[in-house]
C-alpha positions as CSV (number, residue, x, y, z in Angstrom):
1,M,0.0,0.0,0.0
2,K,2.8,2.4,0.7
3,R,4.3,1.7,-2.7
4,T,0.9,2.4,-4.3
5,A,0.5,5.7,-2.5
6,F,4.0,6.8,-3.4
7,L,3.4,5.9,-7.0
8,H,0.2,8.0,-7.1
9,K,2.1,11.0,-5.7
10,S,4.8,10.4,-8.2
11,L,2.2,10.6,-11.0
12,W,1.2,14.1,-9.9
13,A,4.8,15.1,-9.5
14,G,5.6,13.9,-12.9
15,Q,2.7,15.9,-14.4
16,A,3.9,19.0,-12.6
17,C,7.5,18.6,-13.8
18,M,6.2,18.1,-17.3
19,A,4.3,21.3,-17.1
20,L,7.4,23.1,-15.9
21,A,9.5,21.5,-18.6
22,S,7.0,22.8,-21.3
23,L,7.7,26.4,-20.2
24,T,11.4,26.0,-21.0
25,V,11.2,24.4,-24.4
26,H,12.6,27.5,-25.9
27,A,14.3,29.0,-22.9
28,A,16.6,28.1,-20.1
29,D,15.4,26.0,-17.2
30,V,13.7,27.8,-14.3
31,S,15.6,26.9,-11.2
32,V,13.9,27.2,-7.8
33,T,16.0,26.8,-4.7
34,P,14.0,26.5,-1.5
35,P,15.5,27.6,1.8
36,P,16.9,24.9,4.2
37,G,13.9,23.1,5.6
38,G,11.6,24.8,3.1
39,G,10.1,23.6,-0.2
40,F,8.7,24.6,-3.5
41,V,4.9,24.9,-3.3
42,V,2.2,25.2,-6.1
43,K,-1.2,26.4,-5.0
44,G,-4.6,26.6,-6.6
45,P,-7.7,28.7,-6.1
46,A,-8.5,29.6,-2.5
47,N,-4.8,29.2,-1.7
48,A,-5.2,25.4,-1.7
49,E,-1.9,23.6,-1.9
50,R,-1.5,21.4,-5.0
51,L,2.2,20.4,-5.1
52,R,5.1,20.5,-2.7
53,V,8.7,19.7,-3.3
54,Q,10.9,19.7,-0.2
55,D,14.6,20.5,-0.2
56,S,15.1,16.9,0.9
57,G,13.8,15.8,-2.6
58,D,10.4,14.4,-1.3
59,V,7.5,15.3,-3.5
60,F,4.0,15.6,-2.0
61,M,0.6,16.2,-3.5
62,P,-1.8,17.1,-0.6
63,S,-4.8,17.0,-2.8
64,L,-4.5,13.2,-3.0
65,A,-4.7,12.7,0.7
66,G,-7.7,10.5,1.5
67,T,-8.1,9.4,-2.2
68,P,-8.4,5.6,-2.6
69,S,-5.3,3.9,-4.0
70,S,-5.3,2.6,-7.6
71,N,-2.8,0.4,-9.5
72,A,-3.9,1.8,-12.8
73,N,-1.4,4.0,-14.8
74,V,1.3,3.9,-12.1
75,L,4.7,5.7,-12.4
76,C,8.1,4.6,-11.4
77,F,11.4,6.5,-11.0
78,D,14.9,5.8,-12.1
79,G,17.1,5.4,-9.1
80,P,20.4,6.9,-10.5
81,S,18.8,9.9,-12.2
82,G,15.5,10.4,-10.3
83,R,13.5,10.6,-13.6
84,L,9.8,9.8,-13.4
85,G,8.1,7.7,-16.1
86,H,6.0,4.6,-16.9
87,C,6.9,1.5,-15.0
88,A,8.5,-1.2,-17.0
89,A,6.6,-4.5,-17.4
90,G,6.9,-6.4,-14.2
91,A,8.7,-3.6,-12.4
92,I,6.2,-3.4,-9.6
93,T,6.0,-7.1,-9.1
94,G,7.6,-8.1,-5.9
95,A,9.6,-11.2,-5.3
96,T,7.6,-14.4,-4.8
97,G,7.1,-14.9,-1.1
98,A,7.5,-18.1,0.8
99,T,4.7,-20.6,0.6
100,G,2.3,-20.2,3.5
101,A,1.3,-23.0,5.8
102,T,-1.5,-25.2,4.6
103,G,-4.9,-24.1,6.0
104,A,-7.2,-26.2,8.0
105,T,-9.4,-28.7,6.1
106,G,-12.9,-27.2,5.6
107,P,-16.0,-29.2,6.4
108,A,-17.2,-31.8,4.0
109,G,-19.6,-30.5,1.4
110,A,-23.1,-31.8,0.9
111,T,-23.5,-34.9,-1.1
112,G,-24.3,-34.1,-4.7
113,A,-27.3,-35.4,-6.7
114,T,-27.0,-39.0,-8.0
115,G,-26.0,-39.0,-11.6
116,A,-27.9,-40.8,-14.4
117,T,-27.5,-44.6,-14.6
118,G,-24.9,-45.6,-17.1
119,P,-25.6,-48.1,-19.8
120,S,-25.6,-51.8,-18.9
121,G,-22.4,-53.6,-19.5
122,A,-22.0,-56.5,-21.9
123,T,-23.1,-59.9,-20.6
124,G,-20.2,-61.9,-19.4
125,A,-19.3,-65.4,-20.6
126,T,-21.2,-68.3,-19.0
127,G,-19.2,-69.8,-16.2
128,A,-18.4,-73.5,-15.9
129,T,-21.2,-75.7,-14.4
130,G,-20.6,-76.3,-10.7
131,P,-20.7,-79.8,-9.2
132,A,-24.1,-81.4,-8.4
133,G,-25.3,-80.7,-4.9
134,L,-26.4,-83.3,-2.4
135,T,-29.8,-84.9,-2.7
136,G,-32.3,-83.1,-0.4
137,A,-34.6,-84.9,2.0
138,A,-38.0,-86.0,0.5
139,G,-40.7,-83.4,1.0
140,A,-44.2,-84.1,2.5
141,T,-46.8,-85.7,0.2
142,G,-48.8,-83.0,-1.5
143,P,-52.6,-83.0,-1.7
144,A,-54.3,-85.2,-4.2
145,G,-54.8,-83.5,-7.6
146,P,-58.2,-83.1,-9.3
147,A,-59.7,-86.1,-11.1
148,G,-58.6,-86.6,-14.6
149,T,-60.8,-86.6,-17.7
150,P,-62.5,-90.1,-18.1
151,G,-60.7,-92.1,-20.7
152,T,-62.4,-93.5,-23.9
153,P,-64.4,-96.7,-23.1
154,G,-62.7,-99.8,-24.2
155,A,-64.1,-102.2,-26.7
156,T,-66.7,-104.7,-25.5
157,G,-65.1,-108.0,-24.6
158,A,-66.2,-111.3,-26.0
159,A,-69.1,-113.1,-24.3
160,G,-68.1,-115.5,-21.6
161,P,-69.3,-119.1,-21.5
162,V,-72.7,-119.9,-20.1
163,G,-72.5,-120.7,-16.5
164,P,-74.1,-123.9,-15.0
165,T,-77.8,-123.9,-14.1
166,G,-78.3,-122.8,-10.5
167,A,-80.3,-124.8,-8.0
168,A,-84.0,-124.2,-7.9
169,G,-85.0,-121.6,-5.3
170,A,-87.5,-122.1,-2.6
171,T,-91.2,-121.5,-3.4
172,G,-92.3,-118.0,-2.6
173,A,-95.4,-117.1,-0.5
174,T,-98.7,-116.9,-2.2
175,G,-99.6,-113.4,-3.2
176,P,-102.8,-111.5,-2.3
177,Q,-106.0,-112.1,-4.3
178,G,-106.2,-109.9,-7.4
179,P,-109.2,-107.7,-8.3
180,A,-112.2,-109.3,-10.0
181,G,-111.7,-109.7,-13.7
182,V,-113.6,-107.8,-16.4
183,S,-116.6,-109.7,-17.7
184,A,-116.7,-110.7,-21.3
185,L,-117.5,-107.8,-23.7
186,V,-120.8,-108.2,-25.6
187,A,-120.7,-106.1,-28.8
188,T,-123.5,-105.4,-31.3
189,V,-123.2,-103.8,-34.8
190,R,-125.9,-101.1,-35.4
191,S,-126.2,-99.9,-39.0
192,A,-128.0,-97.2,-41.1
193,T,-128.1,-96.4,-44.8
194,A,-128.9,-93.2,-46.8
195,T,-129.1,-91.9,-50.4
196,G,-127.3,-88.7,-51.3
197,N,-126.9,-86.5,-54.4
198,A,-124.4,-86.4,-57.2
199,D,-121.7,-85.0,-54.9
200,T,-122.0,-86.4,-51.3
201,C,-123.8,-88.7,-49.0
202,A,-123.9,-88.7,-45.1
203,V,-125.5,-91.1,-42.6
204,T,-125.3,-91.9,-38.8
205,A,-125.7,-95.3,-37.1
206,C,-127.1,-95.1,-33.5
207,C,-126.4,-97.3,-30.6
208,H,-129.1,-98.2,-28.1
209,A,-129.5,-96.2,-24.9
210,G,-126.9,-97.3,-22.4
211,E,-124.5,-98.7,-25.0
212,K,-121.0,-97.5,-25.7
213,V,-119.7,-97.0,-29.2
214,I,-116.3,-98.8,-29.5
215,G,-115.8,-98.7,-33.2
216,G,-117.4,-98.2,-36.6
217,G,-117.1,-98.4,-40.4
218,Y,-118.7,-97.3,-43.7
219,Q,-119.7,-98.4,-47.2
220,G,-120.6,-96.2,-50.3
221,A,-121.3,-96.3,-54.0
222,N,-122.6,-94.3,-57.0
223,N,-125.0,-95.5,-59.7
224,L,-122.3,-95.8,-62.4
225,G,-121.0,-99.1,-63.7
226,N,-117.6,-100.5,-64.6
227,N,-114.5,-98.6,-63.3
228,N,-116.4,-95.5,-62.3
229,A,-118.5,-97.3,-59.7
230,G,-115.5,-97.1,-57.2
231,A,-115.1,-93.3,-57.5
232,V,-116.6,-92.7,-54.0
233,F,-114.2,-92.0,-51.1
234,V,-114.6,-91.2,-47.4
235,A,-114.5,-87.6,-46.2
236,S,-115.0,-88.4,-42.5
237,S,-115.7,-91.4,-40.3
238,Y,-115.8,-90.9,-36.5
239,P,-117.8,-91.6,-33.3
240,T,-120.5,-89.1,-32.3
241,A,-123.1,-88.5,-29.6
242,D,-126.4,-86.8,-29.1
243,G,-127.6,-85.2,-32.3
244,A,-130.1,-87.2,-34.4
245,C,-129.8,-90.2,-32.1
246,G,-131.1,-88.4,-29.0
247,A,-129.5,-86.9,-25.9
248,G,-126.8,-89.1,-24.4
249,V,-127.0,-91.7,-27.2
250,Q,-123.6,-92.6,-28.8
251,S,-123.3,-93.2,-32.6
252,W,-121.0,-93.4,-35.6
253,T,-121.2,-90.8,-38.4
254,V,-119.9,-91.2,-42.0
255,Q,-119.7,-88.7,-44.9
256,L,-118.7,-89.8,-48.4
257,L,-117.8,-87.8,-51.5
258,N,-118.2,-88.8,-55.2
259,S,-115.2,-87.9,-57.3
260,Y,-116.8,-88.7,-60.6
261,R,-119.8,-86.3,-60.5
262,D,-122.7,-86.2,-63.0
263,T,-126.1,-84.7,-62.8
264,N,-127.8,-87.9,-63.6
265,Q,-126.1,-90.0,-60.9
266,T,-126.8,-90.5,-57.2
267,T,-124.6,-91.8,-54.3
268,S,-125.6,-94.2,-51.5
269,C,-123.8,-94.7,-48.2
270,A,-124.0,-96.9,-45.1
271,S,-122.7,-96.4,-41.5
272,Y,-121.9,-99.2,-39.0
273,A,-121.6,-98.6,-35.2
274,I,-120.0,-101.3,-33.0
275,C,-121.9,-100.9,-29.7
276,A,-121.3,-102.7,-26.4
277,Q,-123.0,-102.9,-23.0
């Protein structure tokens, strides 16, 4: 710091000397000899002191007192001649000092964030197969598994030989008496005939009161000869009740149709009712 302050004062001193030198370019040097213990003083307005040169050779610039030091644009002086000027490169660099003692180790810093996972390495070669281990103890029997699917039935085997006749068994006890049997059915055929027209003929055979109709039949014809005589066929033949035979009386009714119709022909028909008590 002392060197810096001295260099700043040397800057102002150099500027003052240069100003004095400019006055004597075309004349002799102005020589100022201060009295012993005195000095050469340059003042500004209000009698403020700007530059002082002591008879001892010290140069002071009171206006720089209190001004922060700066290393920019420093001046140096030549020892033998006392000339002020720019410092040579590295002139103000002092000798390298001794290496100081190593400072105390600071506290460990916080753990940094985990970095991204690197790519997987290549798969190593398969190692040699190790020796077989000892056989372990048998484990407990597991639960029974579910029933399997039934297999396909096998082919039927050949019939075996007939076995010997067994001994006759003992006679069983006599069973209870069965219900009385049905008496013999007595049936009677009741018939009726009728004459129709060229197209159709119908007739009903009636049973007697109290009889049940258990069957029936029919017969029919037209008045034509040769092959046309059989052109009559049945339209209906079925058991009936009530109607023309009276209330509650069962009967058999027949209706015939003539397939070979002619206005000059007629049809005849007969009905047969099988009646039983």
